[in-house]
Structure formats: C-alpha cells, structure tokens
C-alpha positions as CSV (number, residue, x, y, z in Angstrom):
1,M,16.0,3.7,-0.7
2,V,13.9,3.0,2.4
3,R,14.8,-0.7,2.3
4,C,18.3,-0.6,3.0
5,H,17.5,1.1,6.0
6,L,15.4,-2.1,7.3
7,Q,17.5,-4.7,6.5
8,G,18.2,-7.0,9.8
9,K,15.5,-5.2,11.1
10,A,12.8,-6.7,9.2
11,K,11.5,-9.2,7.2
12,V,10.7,-8.1,3.6
13,T,7.8,-9.1,1.3
14,E,8.0,-7.4,-2.4
15,I,5.3,-7.7,-4.3
16,S,5.1,-5.7,-7.7
17,L,1.5,-4.8,-8.6
18,R,2.8,-2.5,-12.0
19,N,2.2,-3.5,-15.5
20,G,-1.3,-4.5,-14.8
21,S,-0.7,-7.3,-12.9
22,V,-3.8,-6.6,-10.5
23,V,-7.4,-7.3,-12.0
24,D,-10.1,-4.4,-10.6
25,C,-12.5,-5.1,-8.9
26,R,-15.8,-5.5,-11.4
27,G,-18.7,-5.0,-8.1
28,C,-19.4,-9.0,-7.3
29,S,-22.8,-8.6,-5.4
30,Y,-22.6,-8.5,-1.8
31,E,-23.0,-11.7,-1.5
32,T,-20.3,-13.1,-3.7
33,C,-18.0,-10.6,-2.3
34,L,-18.7,-11.9,1.2
35,H,-18.8,-16.2,-0.1
36,F,-15.5,-15.7,-1.1
37,G,-14.2,-13.5,1.8
38,E,-15.0,-16.0,4.0
39,K,-12.8,-18.0,2.5
40,G,-10.0,-15.8,2.1
41,D,-10.7,-15.6,-1.7
42,C,-12.1,-13.0,-4.0
43,F,-13.3,-14.4,-7.2
44,Y,-11.1,-12.2,-9.7
45,G,-8.0,-14.5,-8.0
46,G,-4.6,-13.8,-9.7
47,V,-1.9,-11.9,-7.7
48,M,-3.8,-10.6,-5.1
49,V,-5.0,-13.7,-4.2
50,E,-1.8,-15.5,-4.6
51,K,0.6,-13.0,-3.6
52,V,-0.9,-10.2,-1.9
53,Y,-3.5,-11.7,0.6
54,P,-0.9,-14.2,2.2
55,A,1.3,-11.2,2.4
56,V,-1.1,-8.5,3.9
57,R,-2.1,-11.8,6.8
58,Q,1.0,-12.8,7.4
59,G,2.6,-9.0,7.8
60,D,2.8,-6.3,10.7
61,V,3.3,-3.3,8.0
62,I,2.6,-2.6,4.5
63,V,4.7,-0.3,2.5
64,L,3.1,1.4,-0.4
65,V,5.2,3.2,-3.4
66,C,2.5,5.0,-4.9
67,P,3.7,7.3,-8.1
68,N,1.8,10.4,-8.4
69,Y,0.7,10.6,-11.9
70,N,-2.1,12.7,-12.1
71,D,-2.7,13.6,-8.3
72,A,-4.1,10.6,-7.6
73,V,-3.1,6.9,-6.6
74,S,-2.0,4.6,-10.0
75,A,-4.7,2.3,-11.4
76,N,-3.5,-0.7,-9.9
77,I,-3.1,0.8,-6.0
78,T,-6.3,1.7,-6.6
79,A,-7.3,-2.4,-7.6
80,F,-5.5,-3.1,-4.6
81,F,-7.7,-1.1,-2.5
82,N,-10.6,-2.1,-3.8
83,R,-9.7,-5.7,-3.8
84,L,-8.5,-5.9,-0.4
85,T,-12.3,-5.8,0.4
86,A,-12.9,-9.3,-0.1
87,L,-10.1,-10.3,2.8
88,F,-11.4,-7.3,4.6
89,R,-14.3,-9.2,5.4
90,K,-12.7,-12.4,7.1
91,E,-9.9,-10.4,8.3
92,E,-11.4,-6.6,9.8
93,A,-10.1,-7.3,13.3
94,A,-6.8,-8.7,11.6
95,F,-6.4,-5.3,9.6
96,A,-6.7,-3.3,12.7
97,N,-3.4,-4.3,14.1
98,K,-1.5,-3.7,10.7
99,E,0.2,-0.7,10.4
100,V,0.3,1.2,7.0
101,Y,3.0,3.5,5.4
102,A,3.5,5.3,2.1
103,L,6.4,6.4,-0.3
104,V,5.0,8.5,-2.4
105,V,6.6,10.1,-5.3
106,S,5.1,13.2,-7.5
107,G,6.5,14.6,-11.0
108,Y,5.0,18.0,-9.7
109,S,2.6,18.4,-7.0
110,G,-0.1,16.5,-5.7
111,G,1.6,14.1,-3.1
112,D,-0.3,15.1,-0.5
113,I,-3.2,14.3,-2.1
114,V,-2.4,10.6,-2.8
115,A,-1.6,10.6,0.6
116,E,-4.7,11.3,1.6
117,Q,-6.2,8.7,-0.4
118,I,-4.5,6.1,1.1
119,L,-5.2,7.5,4.4
120,D,-9.1,7.3,3.0
121,A,-8.4,3.7,1.7
122,M,-7.1,1.9,4.4
123,N,-7.4,3.6,7.5
124,C,-10.6,4.8,7.2
125,N,-12.7,2.6,4.6
126,K,-9.9,-1.3,5.6
127,N,-9.5,0.0,9.0
128,F,-5.9,-0.4,9.1
129,I,-3.4,1.7,11.5
130,L,-1.9,4.8,10.1
131,P,0.7,5.8,12.3
132,P,2.5,9.3,12.9
133,Y,4.1,10.4,9.9
134,F,2.9,6.9,7.9
135,A,3.9,9.3,4.2
136,L,7.5,10.2,2.7
137,I,6.1,12.5,-0.1
138,E,8.5,13.7,-2.6
139,T,9.3,15.4,-5.5
140,A,10.9,13.7,-8.5
141,N,10.1,14.6,-12.4
142,D,12.6,12.1,-14.1
143,P,13.7,8.5,-13.1
144,K,15.8,8.2,-10.1
145,S,16.0,12.1,-9.6
146,I,14.5,11.4,-6.4
147,L,18.0,10.2,-5.2
148,R,19.3,14.1,-5.8
149,N,16.1,15.6,-3.2
150,A,18.6,17.1,-0.3
151,G,18.1,15.2,2.8
152,I,16.1,12.2,1.2
153,E,18.2,9.4,2.9
154,D,18.2,11.2,6.2
155,R,14.2,11.3,5.5
156,A,14.2,7.6,4.5
157,A,16.0,6.4,7.1
158,R,13.5,8.1,9.3
159,L,10.4,6.9,7.7
160,A,12.8,3.4,8.4
161,K,12.5,3.9,12.2
162,Y,8.5,4.5,12.1
163,I,8.0,0.9,10.2
164,C,10.1,-0.4,13.3
165,M,9.0,0.9,16.0
C-alpha cells in the first residue's frame, strides 16, 4: 500500500522477520556484545547479521510494519530492536542520520501504544531520527480488511511522501 507510492522514488529492500526467523538477544555480557559489535556482527548471527545489518547500514530510512497483537510490538520486532544494539555500538553516529517510519495495524486498539514503543526503542534508545508523522496507525480486524478503511490510500500516499522528503 505505501510501497506502491514509493516506486521510482526510493529503492526498497524488504526483509521479513516473521515466523521466528530472528532469534532474540539473550543478554551477552557487555564486553562480548561490544566485541561483536565492533566488527558489525552479533554472537547470534542469522538474518540480523546476514540481511538486516547490511540493509540498516546502506539505507537512509527504515519502515517497520508492525502488527499489534496485544498492545505491544511483536516478538520478532522486539528481537529486532534488541539485536540492533550490537550494530549500534559501532554505527551510533550513522544511526543519528537515519529516519524511522512505521505502519502499525491493530485489531481493535492500542496502535498508539505500539507507536510509542517504536519511538522508545528506535529514537530514545538507538538514536534514529523520528520525523513528524512517522507512524500510520490503522485498525483492521481481518486479513486485508485494512484495504476497506476509508481514506487509507490517501494516508498511505501521505506516509510515502514523508518518507521521500
């Protein structure tokens, strides 16, 4: 929905973190995390090191698509936040030049809570730029029912416009 409005204006790399593809941080010691982070690596490897870290390094913008299952970001998004710590140790200054946007979809309510968690994790904790209007927060109870939300295409186009500014 947002992506179609980015065509020809931005290069998009999509990385899926669904189905347990990202292992959460299990709390390495500070020294261990720092050791791996200085190499742009993480002890737990996997999709974070193979795909996410290179994409974060190369991109100017990160767009998170976040379902809201229970007034919280999903476990995989939480793991993403946690595992960025190793890269942050080496790329702190670069993170400060990257923007974060989000599409938050809730079944009933709580999208604002999820947006706040993104703000806390990516801006306050990891130093990313959080532009005004960074989140498109929608309610959709069934798969693809978001497409029936009145004005959704206009809001998606507006978010894409902000992303490309």
